[in-house]
PLY file of the C-alpha trace (Angstrom):
ply
format ascii 1.0
element vertex 204
property float x
property float y
property float z
element edge 203
property int vertex1
property int vertex2
end_header
-5.97 -149.80 48.68
-4.43 -151.65 51.87
-5.42 -154.91 52.48
-3.94 -155.75 56.25
-3.16 -159.04 57.00
-4.17 -160.69 53.51
-1.36 -161.81 51.35
-1.51 -160.82 47.63
0.50 -161.67 44.64
0.09 -159.69 41.19
-0.20 -162.37 38.30
0.85 -160.64 35.15
-0.30 -162.98 32.17
0.40 -163.51 28.64
2.95 -160.80 28.07
3.49 -159.21 24.48
7.45 -159.27 24.14
8.91 -156.68 21.95
12.69 -156.21 21.83
14.88 -153.22 20.76
18.36 -153.50 19.69
20.55 -150.48 19.54
22.82 -151.31 16.17
24.05 -147.99 15.55
27.68 -148.63 16.80
27.77 -151.87 15.32
27.20 -151.00 11.70
29.48 -148.47 10.37
27.81 -147.49 6.98
24.84 -145.47 7.69
25.39 -142.87 5.17
26.24 -144.88 2.42
23.08 -146.81 3.14
20.90 -143.95 3.13
22.25 -143.01 -0.15
21.73 -146.13 -1.57
18.17 -146.55 -0.59
17.61 -143.18 -2.07
19.04 -144.37 -5.27
17.56 -147.79 -5.33
16.49 -149.21 -8.55
12.94 -149.80 -8.73
11.65 -147.70 -6.11
8.41 -145.56 -6.57
6.64 -142.67 -4.97
2.78 -143.25 -3.84
0.66 -140.61 -2.18
-2.15 -141.41 -0.22
-4.89 -138.62 0.79
-7.31 -138.97 3.82
-8.85 -135.78 4.80
-6.11 -133.14 5.31
-3.36 -135.38 5.78
-1.10 -136.66 2.77
1.01 -139.53 3.20
4.21 -139.98 0.71
6.25 -143.04 0.37
9.16 -144.05 -1.64
9.30 -147.71 -1.23
10.30 -150.67 -3.18
7.05 -152.48 -4.47
7.87 -155.61 -5.85
6.44 -158.54 -4.48
8.62 -160.57 -2.28
11.62 -158.58 -2.57
14.85 -159.38 -0.38
16.29 -155.70 0.01
18.70 -157.00 2.93
20.36 -159.33 0.25
22.19 -156.33 -1.39
23.81 -155.53 2.18
25.38 -158.71 3.50
26.76 -157.10 6.66
23.55 -155.48 7.59
21.88 -158.33 6.76
24.14 -160.76 8.98
23.71 -158.30 12.13
19.66 -158.38 11.75
19.89 -162.26 11.55
21.52 -162.42 14.73
19.01 -160.18 16.44
16.29 -162.10 15.23
17.87 -165.17 16.62
18.37 -163.55 20.11
14.73 -162.94 19.93
13.51 -166.44 19.23
15.91 -167.98 21.87
14.71 -165.58 24.21
10.99 -166.15 23.54
11.30 -169.81 22.83
10.67 -169.85 19.28
12.10 -172.09 16.95
14.81 -170.34 14.84
13.63 -168.24 11.87
15.33 -167.01 8.51
14.62 -163.46 7.17
12.08 -163.58 4.48
10.90 -160.45 2.58
12.44 -156.89 3.13
11.67 -153.59 2.14
12.59 -149.87 2.59
10.19 -146.88 3.16
11.01 -143.06 3.01
8.72 -140.98 4.80
8.32 -137.09 4.88
6.62 -134.49 6.76
2.72 -135.25 7.11
3.13 -139.03 6.31
1.87 -141.48 8.26
1.12 -145.37 8.32
-2.03 -146.75 8.89
-2.75 -149.61 11.48
-1.84 -152.87 10.13
-0.24 -156.51 10.89
2.28 -158.49 8.88
0.09 -161.69 8.08
2.35 -164.84 6.80
5.24 -163.93 9.07
6.20 -165.06 12.55
8.18 -161.94 13.91
8.38 -158.94 11.81
11.29 -156.24 12.31
11.81 -152.13 11.80
15.30 -150.95 11.20
15.27 -147.30 11.80
18.23 -146.25 9.16
17.41 -142.39 9.87
15.10 -140.97 12.28
15.34 -137.24 12.28
13.63 -135.07 14.96
10.08 -134.97 14.32
9.61 -138.41 13.36
8.32 -140.99 15.20
9.48 -144.76 16.05
6.29 -147.47 15.94
3.05 -147.17 17.85
1.91 -150.64 19.03
-2.07 -151.13 19.45
-3.19 -152.75 22.61
-4.89 -155.97 21.40
-6.75 -156.36 24.74
-8.78 -153.20 24.21
-11.68 -154.95 22.19
-12.27 -157.46 25.26
-12.44 -154.85 27.92
-16.04 -154.29 27.32
-17.10 -152.56 30.77
-14.12 -151.78 32.78
-13.98 -148.21 33.86
-10.39 -147.07 35.19
-9.77 -144.06 37.24
-5.76 -143.95 36.95
-3.53 -144.42 33.84
-2.23 -147.96 33.77
-0.11 -149.03 30.53
-2.19 -151.98 30.18
-5.11 -149.92 29.83
-3.44 -147.48 26.98
-5.15 -148.11 23.44
-1.38 -147.81 21.99
2.13 -147.41 23.00
4.57 -145.34 21.14
8.33 -146.42 21.26
10.79 -143.63 20.86
13.82 -144.30 18.66
16.98 -143.06 17.24
19.26 -143.94 14.30
20.26 -147.63 14.42
17.30 -148.93 16.49
16.12 -152.05 15.88
12.57 -153.24 16.81
11.33 -156.83 16.80
8.03 -157.74 17.35
4.97 -160.36 16.71
3.87 -159.97 13.47
0.13 -160.27 14.39
0.60 -157.52 16.59
-1.10 -154.45 14.70
1.28 -151.27 14.68
1.10 -147.83 13.05
2.89 -144.40 12.85
1.46 -141.38 13.44
1.75 -138.15 11.27
5.33 -137.23 11.53
6.82 -133.76 11.11
9.96 -134.15 9.20
11.50 -135.45 6.12
13.44 -138.35 5.38
12.17 -140.88 7.92
13.91 -143.90 6.62
13.20 -147.44 7.79
14.00 -151.00 6.43
11.18 -153.44 7.01
11.43 -157.07 7.10
9.41 -160.48 7.83
10.42 -163.72 8.93
9.76 -167.39 8.43
10.55 -170.86 9.63
13.10 -172.42 7.26
11.67 -174.36 4.43
13.64 -177.45 5.13
11.59 -177.53 8.50
8.45 -177.87 6.76
9.13 -181.06 4.61
0 1
1 2
2 3
3 4
4 5
5 6
6 7
7 8
8 9
9 10
10 11
11 12
12 13
13 14
14 15
15 16
16 17
17 18
18 19
19 20
20 21
21 22
22 23
23 24
24 25
25 26
26 27
27 28
28 29
29 30
30 31
31 32
32 33
33 34
34 35
35 36
36 37
37 38
38 39
39 40
40 41
41 42
42 43
43 44
44 45
45 46
46 47
47 48
48 49
49 50
50 51
51 52
52 53
53 54
54 55
55 56
56 57
57 58
58 59
59 60
60 61
61 62
62 63
63 64
64 65
65 66
66 67
67 68
68 69
69 70
70 71
71 72
72 73
73 74
74 75
75 76
76 77
77 78
78 79
79 80
80 81
81 82
82 83
83 84
84 85
85 86
86 87
87 88
88 89
89 90
90 91
91 92
92 93
93 94
94 95
95 96
96 97
97 98
98 99
99 100
100 101
101 102
102 103
103 104
104 105
105 106
106 107
107 108
108 109
109 110
110 111
111 112
112 113
113 114
114 115
115 116
116 117
117 118
118 119
119 120
120 121
121 122
122 123
123 124
124 125
125 126
126 127
127 128
128 129
129 130
130 131
131 132
132 133
133 134
134 135
135 136
136 137
137 138
138 139
139 140
140 141
141 142
142 143
143 144
144 145
145 146
146 147
147 148
148 149
149 150
150 151
151 152
152 153
153 154
154 155
155 156
156 157
157 158
158 159
159 160
160 161
161 162
162 163
163 164
164 165
165 166
166 167
167 168
168 169
169 170
170 171
171 172
172 173
173 174
174 175
175 176
176 177
177 178
178 179
179 180
180 181
181 182
182 183
183 184
184 185
185 186
186 187
187 188
188 189
189 190
190 191
191 192
192 193
193 194
194 195
195 196
196 197
197 198
198 199
199 200
200 201
201 202
202 203
């Protein structure tokens, strides 16, 4: 709507910063990593049935497992990305905390959740076949917009944003931001997830 003669300024407050790093060319061992995850000792299979959708997961369920500790080069690369996120967002330096992997097959999905006890979380897409999804992030402002009616599409009014990804993409996001994965239409969607915390010596 035009407002002749009236100066205006759009003030966009309180952004939620998600950072996406393309690491495919920085890490040269994707095929080996995929095979190692499929053969990883201690992995188990879990099926979750919800209506007509069956989610199948193969993941390491041991508490506080640090999967990345077995892949030093990968760990170093991810750590550098985390520090870049911290610098850009004025967050005190963080260290990688627990980490795990997830192999999803056709029909699988991940329910909306957040990562408590963590500052920022990350998802590395080890394999992202056609028909898989990245991550969908829920809009945290929706519960507070109790009476607004909108007549045009605007990203700030969307209930969720689905970020597309390819192999080697790394998404970093605030751990409190709820996210989920819609049902996928492929096999072998493989990701490594992790959490972060402040170095313990800072807590003394």
